C-alpha positions in Angstrom: 0.0 0.0 0.0 2.9 2.3 0.8 4.3 1.9 -2.7 1.0 2.4 -4.3 0.5 5.7 -2.4 3.9 6.9 -3.3 3.2 6.2 -7.0 0.0 8.1 -6.8 1.6 11.1 -5.1 4.5 11.2 -7.6 2.1 10.9 -10.5 0.3 14.0 -9.2 3.3 16.2 -8.9 6.1 14.8 -11.1 9.6 14.0 -9.9 12.6 15.9 -11.3 16.2 14.9 -10.6 19.8 15.8 -11.0 21.5 13.0 -12.9 25.2 12.5 -13.7 25.0 14.9 -16.5 24.1 17.7 -14.1 20.7 18.3 -15.7 17.7 18.9 -13.5 14.2 17.8 -14.3 11.6 19.7 -16.4 11.0 22.3 -13.7 14.6 22.6 -12.5 13.7 21.5 -8.9 16.1 19.8 -6.6 16.8 16.1 -6.6 14.6 13.6 -4.8 15.2 10.0 -3.7 14.4 7.3 -6.2 15.1 6.8 -9.9 16.3 9.7 -12.1 13.2 11.2 -13.7 12.9 13.7 -16.5 9.2 13.3 -17.1 6.0 13.2 -14.9 5.9 10.0 -12.9 3.1 8.3 -14.8 3.1 5.2 -16.8 3.8 5.5 -20.5 5.1 3.7 -23.5 8.8 2.8 -24.0 9.7 1.4 -27.4 12.7 -0.8 -28.2 14.1 -1.8 -31.6 16.8 -4.5 -32.0 18.5 -3.8 -35.3 21.0 -6.1 -37.1 19.8 -9.0 -35.1 20.9 -11.4 -37.8 24.5 -10.0 -37.5 24.5 -11.1 -33.9 23.0 -14.5 -35.1 20.0 -14.0 -32.8 17.2 -16.5 -33.0 14.6 -14.1 -34.3 11.7 -16.3 -33.1 13.1 -16.1 -29.6 14.3 -12.5 -29.4 12.8 -11.6 -26.0 12.5 -8.0 -24.7 11.8 -7.9 -21.0 10.5 -4.7 -19.3 10.8 -4.6 -15.5 8.9 -1.8 -13.9 9.8 0.1 -10.7 7.5 -2.3 -8.7 9.2 -5.3 -10.3 6.2 -6.0 -12.6 7.6 -7.9 -15.5 6.4 -7.7 -19.2 8.0 -10.4 -21.3 7.6 -9.9 -25.0 9.0 -11.6 -28.2 10.0 -8.9 -30.7 8.2 -8.8 -34.0 9.8 -9.5 -37.4 11.3 -5.9 -37.4 12.9 -6.5 -34.0 10.4 -4.2 -32.3 8.7 -4.4 -28.9 7.0 -1.9 -26.6 5.4 -1.7 -23.1 4.0 0.8 -20.7 6.1 1.4 -17.6 6.8 4.1 -15.0 9.9 6.2 -15.2 12.8 4.3 -13.7 12.0 0.9 -15.2 14.6 -1.2 -17.1 14.5 -3.1 -20.3 16.6 -6.1 -21.3 16.9 -7.6 -24.8 18.0 -11.3 -24.8 19.7 -12.8 -27.9 19.6 -16.5 -27.9 22.1 -17.3 -30.7 21.2 -19.7 -33.5 24.8 -21.1 -33.6 27.2 -22.0 -30.8 26.4 -21.9 -27.1 26.4 -18.1 -26.4 23.5 -16.1 -25.0 23.7 -12.3 -24.8 21.6 -9.9 -22.7 21.7 -6.1 -23.0 20.0 -4.1 -20.2 19.2 -0.4 -20.3 18.5 1.0 -16.8 16.2 4.0 -15.9 14.2 4.3 -19.0 11.2 6.7 -19.3 8.0 6.9 -21.2 8.7 8.4 -24.6 12.0 6.6 -25.1 12.5 5.0 -28.5 15.6 2.9 -27.9 17.7 1.3 -30.6 19.9 -1.7 -29.6 22.2 -2.6 -32.5 22.9 -6.3 -32.7 26.1 -5.6 -34.5 27.6 -4.7 -31.1 26.1 -7.5 -29.1 28.8 -10.1 -29.3 32.1 -8.1 -29.3 30.9 -4.7 -28.2 32.3 -3.2 -31.4 30.7 -2.4 -34.7 32.2 -2.4 -38.2 31.2 0.5 -40.5 29.2 -0.2 -43.6 31.7 -1.6 -46.1 29.5 -1.2 -49.2 31.4 0.6 -51.9 30.5 4.3 -52.3 32.6 4.7 -55.4 36.1 5.9 -56.3 37.5 9.4 -56.6 41.0 10.3 -58.0 43.6 12.7 -56.8 46.6 14.4 -58.4 49.3 16.4 -56.6 52.7 17.8 -57.3 55.8 15.7 -57.0 57.8 16.0 -53.8 61.6 16.0 -53.4 61.4 12.5 -52.0 58.9 10.2 -53.7 56.7 7.6 -52.0 53.4 9.0 -51.0 50.5 8.3 -48.6 47.1 9.8 -49.3 45.0 10.2 -46.2 41.3 9.9 -46.9 38.2 9.5 -44.6 38.3 5.8 -45.5 42.0 5.2 -44.6 45.3 5.5 -46.3 46.3 4.9 -49.9 50.0 4.3 -50.6 51.3 5.2 -54.0 54.5 6.1 -56.0 52.3 8.0 -58.6 51.2 11.6 -58.5 48.5 11.7 -61.1 45.0 10.2 -60.9 45.6 8.1 -57.8 42.4 6.2 -57.0 40.8 6.7 -53.6 38.2 3.9 -53.0 35.4 5.1 -50.7 33.0 3.0 -48.6 29.5 4.0 -47.4 30.4 3.8 -43.8 33.2 6.4 -44.0 32.8 8.6 -47.0 31.9 12.2 -46.4 30.0 14.8 -48.5 33.1 17.1 -48.1 36.5 15.8 -46.9 40.0 16.9 -46.2 42.7 15.1 -48.2 46.2 15.1 -46.9 49.2 13.7 -48.8 52.3 12.9 -46.9 55.9 11.7 -47.5 58.2 10.9 -44.6 59.2 14.6 -44.2 56.6 16.6 -46.0 52.8 17.1 -46.5 50.3 18.9 -48.7 46.5 19.2 -48.5 43.3 19.7 -50.4 40.7 20.8 -47.9 36.8 20.7 -48.1 36.8 18.5 -51.2 33.3 17.5 -52.4 33.1 13.8 -52.9 31.9 12.7 -56.3 32.0 9.1 -57.5 34.3 9.0 -60.6 35.3 12.6 -59.8 38.8 14.0 -59.5 40.6 16.6 -57.5 44.0 18.3 -58.1 46.0 19.5 -55.1 47.1 23.1 -55.7 48.8 23.5 -52.3 52.6 23.5 -52.0 54.6 20.9 -50.1 55.3 21.8 -46.4 57.8 20.4 -43.9 56.5 18.4 -41.0 56.4 20.5 -37.9 57.1 19.8 -34.2 53.9 19.8 -32.1 54.3 20.4 -28.4 51.8 18.9 -25.9 51.8 19.8 -22.2 49.9 18.1 -19.4 49.2 19.5 -16.0 47.5 18.6 -12.7 47.6 14.8 -13.1 46.0 12.8 -10.2 48.0 12.9 -7.0 48.6 9.1 -7.1 50.6 9.5 -10.3 53.4 11.2 -8.2 53.0 8.9 -5.1 55.4 6.0 -5.4 53.7 4.3 -2.4 50.4 4.2 -4.2 49.3 0.9 -5.9 48.4 2.7 -9.1 51.8 4.5 -9.4 53.3 5.1 -11.9 51.2 6.8 -14.6 52.0 7.2 -18.3 50.7 9.6 -20.9 50.6 8.4 -24.4 49.8 10.9 -27.1 48.6 10.1 -30.6 48.1 12.9 -33.2 45.9 12.0 -36.2 45.7 14.1 -39.4 43.2 15.0 -40.7 41.1 12.6 -38.5 41.2 9.4 -36.6 41.6 7.2 -39.7 44.5 9.4 -41.0 48.2 10.0 -40.6 49.4 9.0 -37.0 52.3 10.1 -35.0 52.8 8.8 -31.4 54.9 9.3 -28.3 54.6 8.7 -24.6 56.2 9.5 -21.3 55.8 9.0 -17.6 53.7 11.6 -15.9 53.8 12.7 -12.3 52.1 16.1 -11.7 52.9 17.2 -15.3 54.5 16.1 -18.5 55.6 17.5 -21.9 55.5 15.5 -25.1 56.5 16.2 -28.7 55.4 14.7 -32.0 56.3 15.7 -35.6 53.2 16.0 -37.8 51.5 17.9 -40.7 50.0 21.2 -39.7 47.0 20.8 -42.0 43.5 22.2 -41.4 42.3 19.7 -38.9 43.8 17.2 -36.4 42.8 15.0 -33.6 44.8 14.8 -30.3 44.1 11.6 -28.4 45.7 11.0 -25.0 45.7 7.7 -23.1 46.4 8.2 -19.4 47.3 4.8 -17.9 48.0 3.7 -14.4 49.7 0.6 -12.8 46.2 -0.7 -12.2 43.3 -1.8 -14.5 42.0 1.8 -14.8 42.8 4.4 -17.4 41.2 7.4 -19.1 41.2 8.6 -22.7 40.8 12.2 -23.9 40.1 12.8 -27.6 40.0 16.4 -28.9 39.4 17.7 -32.4 41.8 20.7 -32.8 42.9 23.4 -35.2 45.5 21.4 -37.1 47.5 24.6 -37.8 48.3 25.1 -34.1 51.7 23.7 -33.0 50.8 23.4 -29.3 48.2 21.6 -27.2 47.5 21.8 -23.5 45.5 19.4 -21.3 44.6 20.2 -17.7 44.0 16.6 -16.5 42.2 17.7 -13.3 39.7 19.8 -15.3 39.0 17.0 -17.7 39.2 13.8 -15.8 36.2 11.7 -15.1 35.6 9.6 -11.9 38.0 6.7 -11.6 36.8 3.1 -11.3 38.5 0.2 -9.6 41.3 2.2 -8.0 43.6 -0.1 -6.0 41.3 -3.0 -6.8 42.5 -6.2 -8.5 40.4 -8.2 -10.9 37.9 -5.3 -11.3 35.0 -5.2 -12.1 34.5 -8.4 -10.1 31.5 -10.6 -10.8 29.5 -12.7 -8.4 27.2 -15.3 -9.9 25.7 -16.0 -6.5 24.7 -12.3 -6.1 24.2 -11.6 -9.8 26.3 -8.6 -9.2 29.2 -6.6 -10.7 31.2 -4.8 -8.0 32.7 -1.5 -9.3 34.2 0.9 -6.8 34.1 4.6 -8.0 36.3 7.4 -6.8 35.8 11.1 -7.7 33.0 13.2 -9.2 32.2 14.8 -12.5 29.5 15.1 -15.1 29.0 12.4 -17.7 26.5 11.0 -20.1 26.5 7.3 -19.8 27.9 4.3 -17.8 28.4 0.9 -19.3 29.6 -2.4 -17.8 29.7 -5.9 -19.2 30.7 -9.4 -18.1 31.4 -12.6 -19.9 30.9 -15.7 -17.8 30.8 -19.4 -18.1 28.9 -22.1 -16.1 30.4 -25.0 -14.3 30.9 -27.9 -14.5 31.3 -28.0 -18.3 32.1 -24.3 -18.8 31.1 -24.7 -22.4 28.2 -22.3 -22.4 29.2 -18.6 -22.7 27.0 -15.8 -21.4 27.6 -12.1 -22.1 25.6 -9.4 -20.3 25.9 -5.7 -21.0 24.3 -3.0 -18.9 23.9 0.7 -19.7 22.9 3.2 -17.0 23.2 6.8 -15.8 25.4 6.2 -12.7 28.7 4.4 -12.4 29.0 1.9 -9.6 27.9 -1.6 -8.5 25.4 -3.2 -10.7 22.9 -6.0 -9.8 21.7 -7.8 -12.9 17.9 -8.0 -13.2 16.2 -11.3 -12.7 14.7 -12.4 -16.0 11.6 -14.6 -16.4 11.4 -18.3 -17.1 11.4 -17.9 -20.9 15.0 -16.6 -20.8 16.0 -17.7 -17.2 19.0 -19.7 -18.5 21.1 -16.5 -18.7 20.3 -15.6 -15.1 23.6 -15.9 -13.1 24.1 -18.9 -10.8 26.6 -19.8 -8.1 28.2 -22.1 -10.6 29.2 -19.2 -12.9 32.8 -18.1 -13.4 33.9 -14.6 -14.5 35.8 -14.5 -17.7 36.1 -10.9 -19.0 34.7 -7.7 -17.5 34.7 -4.0 -18.5 33.4 -0.8 -17.0 33.3 2.6 -18.8 32.1 6.1 -18.1 31.4 8.1 -21.2 31.1 11.9 -21.8 31.0 13.8 -25.1 30.0 17.2 -26.2 28.0 15.4 -28.9 25.6 14.0 -26.2 23.3 15.8 -23.9 23.0 13.5 -20.9 21.6 10.1 -20.1 18.2 10.6 -21.7 19.8 11.3 -25.1 22.5 8.8 -24.7 20.2 5.8 -24.0 18.2 6.2 -27.2 21.1 4.4 -28.9 23.5 3.5 -26.1 26.0 1.5 -28.2 26.5 4.4 -30.6 26.7 6.8 -27.7 29.5 4.8 -26.1 31.2 4.6 -29.5 31.1 8.4 -29.7 33.0 8.7 -26.4 35.5 5.9 -27.3 36.4 7.4 -30.7 38.0 4.2 -32.0 40.9 4.6 -34.4 40.2 1.2 -36.0 40.0 1.9 -39.8 36.8 -0.1 -40.0 35.1 1.6 -37.0 32.1 3.9 -37.7 32.6 7.6 -37.6 31.0 9.4 -34.6 30.6 13.0 -33.8 32.0 15.1 -31.0 34.9 17.5 -30.8 35.7 16.7 -27.1 35.2 13.1 -25.9 36.3 11.4 -22.7 36.2 7.9 -21.3 37.2 6.5 -17.9 37.5 2.8 -18.0 38.6 -0.4 -16.2 39.2 -3.8 -17.5 
């Protein structure tokens, strides 16, 4: 009766919150106890679409979508032929999609916490198994580039779809794929010591472009880091020492790369030699002696020859500080233990675990959870139709990850959860040549694995 009364009271007045992204509710009031809520506390429809289910080899006739409401009422649905399911729930409910694979012995669950009426959530099956997605490899055509000869031949053309090596200077073919081609693109040509550029080139299949720019010498780029965490300078700390690894990419993450690294105490200075073309990406990996690390990815003016990063101003909360084998998984408690230190605004938290079941240990389970707040996660108890994936005392941890994600391309948890895999990819900014392209000029990740 107490719960029912609370729900009625909340439905009458609404319940705003301050989530990890610092955003208040609709009326800007202070936070209240209970789930983070951005809408009036009334029951409404949450929609879920599982795309690319065949890529994950899901059994489409048994693609269950399970909604668990705030009072633990469970709605167990089988998605339709388009991978769609929907249910009416209160704000703060969770939804879990379960992929029972058609081959092998793997089952995969993806849970999104703290959903709200009005959500239209996409869960891309291309990410389910490995957590990574390959961009569309369909051909978008070919464009050709010509450029002046350099004093030392042997050229690399940097395109949005990767590098093209050549000894020629005329009509060099640049194959483009649907997942990486851009309407306008920067093209940078490099030798070992020089570079030239054609900026803002409009892509046209079977088209061509001639570089009118002169050749320029590679330039030294200075990067300075300040205000690193105190433990980076404390030789008695379990996470000492720290290391800063800088990678500069021109004109973007799939382009020309130069790297360097150095130990960092309270500060550090690094230097790379690189083209000073129109655009560049500076990506810094800050590692510790433990399982935790942070990544800072910034799109910068490529013509600038200096870069500064105040770590204290940009760092996210740290997970698993001084904690071995973290996140740690308990099959008995169906729980991932993830200690968190520090504060800061962010858009999304993700954790996942791969576990096997004794005595055979031949069946593999993968469970991924997205939520608004980093910390310990208790996995939801799923109904009988998909109960096999519920953890048991016989389960053994294999691989775990935890990641906090923040990007200027996202606007908090509500926006991030509509497509949580792509939101996480936005923060991670993968440099893999086949990775999808994501937005954001300033992206951060705090992780442990």
